[in-house]
Backbone bond lengths (Angstrom), bond angles and torsions (degrees), N, CA, C in turn:
res aa  C-N    CA-C-N  psi(-1)  N-CA   C-N-CA  omega(-1)  CA-C   N-CA-C  phi
1 Q - - - 1.451 - - 1.502 109.62 -
2 V 1.356 117.47 134.12 1.450 121.58 179.38 1.486 109.65 -74.38
3 Q 1.365 114.35 136.23 1.440 120.07 172.09 1.544 108.94 -121.90
4 L 1.305 115.74 136.32 1.459 123.60 -177.96 1.513 107.89 -121.54
5 V 1.286 119.99 124.13 1.454 123.00 -179.71 1.527 109.75 -126.64
6 E 1.297 113.94 110.31 1.505 119.48 179.74 1.532 110.53 -92.88
7 S 1.343 115.97 150.09 1.459 120.05 179.71 1.521 106.61 -156.73
8 G 1.364 115.18 169.03 1.471 120.10 174.00 1.519 115.37 103.28
9 G 1.327 116.09 -4.00 1.486 118.47 179.12 1.472 110.59 -70.51
10 G 1.343 115.55 175.11 1.432 121.02 178.11 1.511 114.03 166.78
11 L 1.280 118.49 -169.50 1.448 124.51 179.43 1.519 107.78 -101.24
12 V 1.314 118.50 127.78 1.474 122.14 -179.45 1.537 109.78 -140.68
13 Q 1.280 116.42 151.97 1.469 119.13 177.09 1.557 111.33 -80.06
14 K 1.278 116.45 157.57 1.455 120.94 176.24 1.500 110.10 -53.94
15 G 1.335 116.79 133.85 1.417 123.65 -176.20 1.514 113.67 89.81
16 G 1.276 120.66 -5.49 1.436 124.38 -179.31 1.527 112.25 -84.23
17 S 1.340 113.51 -177.44 1.468 119.73 -175.91 1.513 111.34 -131.20
18 L 1.316 115.30 153.21 1.445 122.19 172.82 1.547 107.35 -145.07
19 R 1.339 114.86 154.47 1.454 120.29 175.13 1.511 106.45 -123.53
20 L 1.333 117.05 120.11 1.433 124.08 176.84 1.501 111.28 -95.22
21 S 1.305 118.09 145.11 1.482 122.70 176.73 1.545 109.40 -123.14
22 C 1.287 115.27 147.34 1.479 121.74 175.03 1.495 109.34 -133.74
23 T 1.307 116.36 115.37 1.467 120.29 178.31 1.475 111.55 -98.04
24 V 1.302 118.00 129.46 1.472 124.87 -172.55 1.539 108.53 -111.96
25 S 1.338 116.03 129.71 1.479 119.31 174.74 1.526 108.56 -134.76
26 G 1.305 113.72 155.38 1.478 120.91 176.12 1.509 114.80 84.21
27 R 1.335 117.02 10.61 1.476 119.14 -177.73 1.497 110.07 -149.18
28 A 1.311 116.15 144.16 1.420 121.33 174.19 1.536 109.73 -69.95
29 L 1.338 116.02 170.83 1.451 121.10 -177.96 1.559 112.28 -52.66
30 N 1.339 112.95 137.71 1.449 118.16 -177.61 1.534 108.77 -150.37
31 D 1.326 115.40 157.75 1.483 118.30 169.57 1.522 108.59 -58.19
32 M 1.330 115.68 141.54 1.477 118.77 -175.55 1.534 109.03 -129.10
33 G 1.325 116.22 153.90 1.451 120.01 178.53 1.519 110.45 -138.95
34 W 1.323 113.56 160.80 1.508 121.12 169.23 1.518 107.77 -114.15
35 F 1.315 113.43 143.40 1.475 121.51 -179.98 1.523 106.16 -135.25
36 R 1.316 116.99 161.08 1.457 120.67 176.64 1.512 110.47 -142.93
37 Q 1.332 112.07 155.52 1.478 118.15 179.00 1.507 109.64 -134.56
38 A 1.294 116.80 112.02 1.470 122.58 177.22 1.535 108.72 -81.71
39 P 1.323 115.83 157.14 1.488 119.05 179.42 1.512 111.35 -56.64
40 G 1.354 115.14 128.67 1.407 119.89 178.05 1.530 117.36 76.59
41 K 1.304 115.27 5.53 1.461 121.54 -178.87 1.517 112.13 -121.68
42 E 1.326 114.05 160.97 1.442 117.28 176.14 1.540 111.23 -76.24
43 R 1.331 114.98 155.09 1.460 119.42 175.11 1.526 110.71 -64.25
44 E 1.340 116.72 137.53 1.446 122.29 -177.05 1.492 111.76 -129.92
45 F 1.325 114.40 154.49 1.461 122.59 179.58 1.544 109.29 -71.35
46 V 1.340 116.76 140.87 1.426 121.80 177.61 1.559 110.51 -115.56
47 A 1.322 115.08 -55.24 1.468 118.01 -174.88 1.566 106.84 -158.64
48 A 1.348 113.35 158.33 1.472 120.96 174.90 1.506 110.68 -142.76
49 I 1.342 113.98 158.33 1.459 119.86 178.60 1.538 106.26 -141.35
50 S 1.331 116.42 140.76 1.429 121.00 178.29 1.521 110.04 -71.80
51 W 1.346 118.62 164.97 1.432 118.37 -173.65 1.515 112.40 -67.52
52 T 1.353 117.80 -24.73 1.502 120.61 176.27 1.509 111.27 -79.89
53 G 1.342 117.11 -18.02 1.446 120.69 -171.64 1.521 114.10 84.80
54 G 1.299 116.73 0.29 1.445 120.36 -175.88 1.486 116.02 -80.59
55 S 1.337 119.33 -15.98 1.456 122.36 179.28 1.508 108.31 -129.97
56 T 1.325 116.00 143.88 1.436 123.60 177.53 1.519 108.34 -134.68
57 D 1.355 112.16 157.52 1.484 120.48 179.94 1.522 107.73 -145.27
58 Y 1.373 116.57 138.60 1.442 121.47 -177.35 1.514 110.44 -134.44
59 T 1.297 115.20 144.42 1.465 116.90 170.16 1.562 107.08 -71.84
60 D 1.332 114.79 152.64 1.450 117.67 -171.13 1.529 115.82 -58.54
61 S 1.326 115.94 -33.36 1.461 120.11 -174.49 1.534 112.92 -67.76
62 V 1.329 119.13 -16.27 1.456 121.02 -176.40 1.517 112.18 -114.15
63 K 1.355 118.54 -4.91 1.441 119.56 -178.88 1.469 111.33 -58.86
64 G 1.343 116.15 136.66 1.450 120.31 178.96 1.549 112.54 85.60
65 R 1.312 118.39 -13.41 1.468 121.72 -179.67 1.567 112.46 -113.65
66 F 1.336 115.13 -36.91 1.471 121.23 -177.11 1.508 109.82 -107.62
67 T 1.301 116.66 147.18 1.453 124.05 177.83 1.560 109.75 -133.01
68 I 1.315 117.14 122.33 1.437 120.10 177.00 1.530 107.59 -97.69
69 S 1.312 118.69 141.75 1.412 122.08 176.52 1.527 107.48 -150.60
70 R 1.360 115.08 175.12 1.481 117.48 -179.39 1.505 109.41 -152.30
71 D 1.336 115.88 153.84 1.429 122.95 174.13 1.517 105.62 -125.71
72 N 1.358 115.44 99.49 1.450 117.19 -175.13 1.521 115.40 -67.83
73 A 1.280 115.78 -21.79 1.482 120.78 177.98 1.501 109.80 -70.26
74 K 1.326 117.55 -24.12 1.450 122.97 -177.54 1.545 109.50 -106.91
75 N 1.324 117.79 -0.03 1.482 123.42 -177.29 1.545 108.52 52.03
76 T 1.298 116.73 45.10 1.470 122.20 -176.37 1.520 111.21 -130.74
77 V 1.319 114.76 139.82 1.449 122.85 175.11 1.513 106.94 -118.41
78 Y 1.328 116.49 141.63 1.453 122.88 -175.78 1.487 112.01 -119.89
79 L 1.341 117.10 154.95 1.454 120.75 171.15 1.543 105.47 -136.20
80 Q 1.311 114.73 107.34 1.481 122.69 176.37 1.538 106.73 -84.09
81 M 1.272 117.64 119.54 1.494 120.68 179.95 1.508 109.45 -117.38
82 N 1.328 115.44 118.18 1.472 124.28 -178.74 1.564 108.72 -115.45
83 S 1.312 116.62 162.34 1.433 122.04 178.47 1.515 113.55 47.66
84 L 1.337 114.53 49.39 1.462 119.26 -172.74 1.499 110.65 -68.36
85 K 1.304 112.78 147.24 1.510 122.85 -178.44 1.528 107.86 -118.15
86 P 1.341 116.71 158.18 1.483 117.62 176.68 1.536 112.47 -58.97
87 E 1.292 117.43 -30.29 1.452 119.10 -179.72 1.539 114.12 -73.71
88 D 1.359 116.30 -4.21 1.452 120.29 173.62 1.580 110.06 -84.74
89 T 1.318 117.31 -4.92 1.454 120.42 179.94 1.505 110.94 -60.93
90 G 1.356 115.92 138.82 1.448 120.83 178.29 1.521 110.47 160.51
91 V 1.287 115.12 178.01 1.471 122.53 170.66 1.503 109.01 -89.99
92 Y 1.282 114.90 126.57 1.465 122.15 -178.25 1.500 111.41 -103.43
93 Y 1.302 116.65 132.04 1.422 124.44 -176.43 1.563 110.01 -126.62
94 C 1.350 116.77 148.42 1.430 118.18 170.98 1.559 105.62 -111.94
95 N 1.340 114.92 159.58 1.465 118.87 179.10 1.532 109.20 -163.72
96 L 1.308 111.90 166.75 1.487 119.35 173.81 1.544 108.69 -71.90
97 V 1.296 117.00 141.07 1.508 120.29 175.35 1.518 108.58 -139.25
98 H 1.334 114.10 164.18 1.495 122.05 163.20 1.485 104.41 -95.81
99 F 1.316 116.60 113.62 1.442 121.14 -175.36 1.513 112.31 -53.35
100 G 1.349 115.24 131.64 1.451 120.85 -179.88 1.509 114.16 98.21
101 Y 1.342 118.46 -12.99 1.448 120.90 -175.95 1.501 111.24 -105.83
102 R 1.352 118.33 -13.22 1.459 121.94 172.16 1.539 112.75 59.64
103 R 1.301 116.41 29.19 1.474 120.41 179.32 1.524 107.84 -133.55
104 A 1.321 115.31 139.55 1.446 123.31 -179.71 1.538 110.25 -86.69
105 F 1.309 115.12 148.92 1.501 116.55 177.36 1.514 112.85 -128.37
106 G 1.355 118.29 0.46 1.442 119.30 179.59 1.528 111.15 -98.59
107 S 1.324 115.73 -178.07 1.425 120.13 174.26 1.553 111.01 -78.59
108 W 1.297 118.23 150.50 1.448 121.06 -176.50 1.543 111.04 -85.26
109 G 1.345 115.11 144.19 1.426 119.30 173.86 1.537 109.18 -88.47
110 Q 1.345 115.49 -163.33 1.508 117.29 -177.96 1.486 112.56 -81.89
111 G 1.298 119.28 -15.77 1.453 123.26 179.01 1.526 109.83 78.02
112 T 1.350 113.56 174.84 1.453 120.91 177.82 1.513 107.80 -136.65
113 Q 1.296 116.65 131.39 1.463 123.17 -174.61 1.531 111.70 -78.68
114 V 1.344 116.57 129.62 1.465 121.59 173.48 1.512 106.13 -121.29
115 T 1.336 114.24 127.22 1.456 121.88 179.29 1.517 109.56 -127.04
116 V 1.325 115.53 120.54 1.492 120.17 -179.22 1.530 107.53 -111.01
117 S 1.269 115.32 116.54 1.443 118.31 -179.00 1.574 111.87 -92.67
118 S 1.295 113.69 150.08 1.508 117.38 -176.74 1.506 109.07 -95.45
């Protein structure tokens, strides 16, 4: 059974940075994605990376500010978030994806809370 454990969230001021981590266990290498859910809103796609790390995909609102990466030797996927805005606030989740489809197909972990103050 796949287990996904997200970490690295916190409270940061507008313009600040955070680096999220997602550790994957119980599954071989797969395309991975980050998603987020703001209060009162549906969960949305943020970024994805192919299993080789050679391809990435971002939703328009984070392009140029967020960077997704992975270390397959550590079974870990990262999301570097710079120039954070209050609208980036939410619970961030990682999950298995089919690259290019922006939809998750695994079970959700507990997520990590990101709060950006203005």
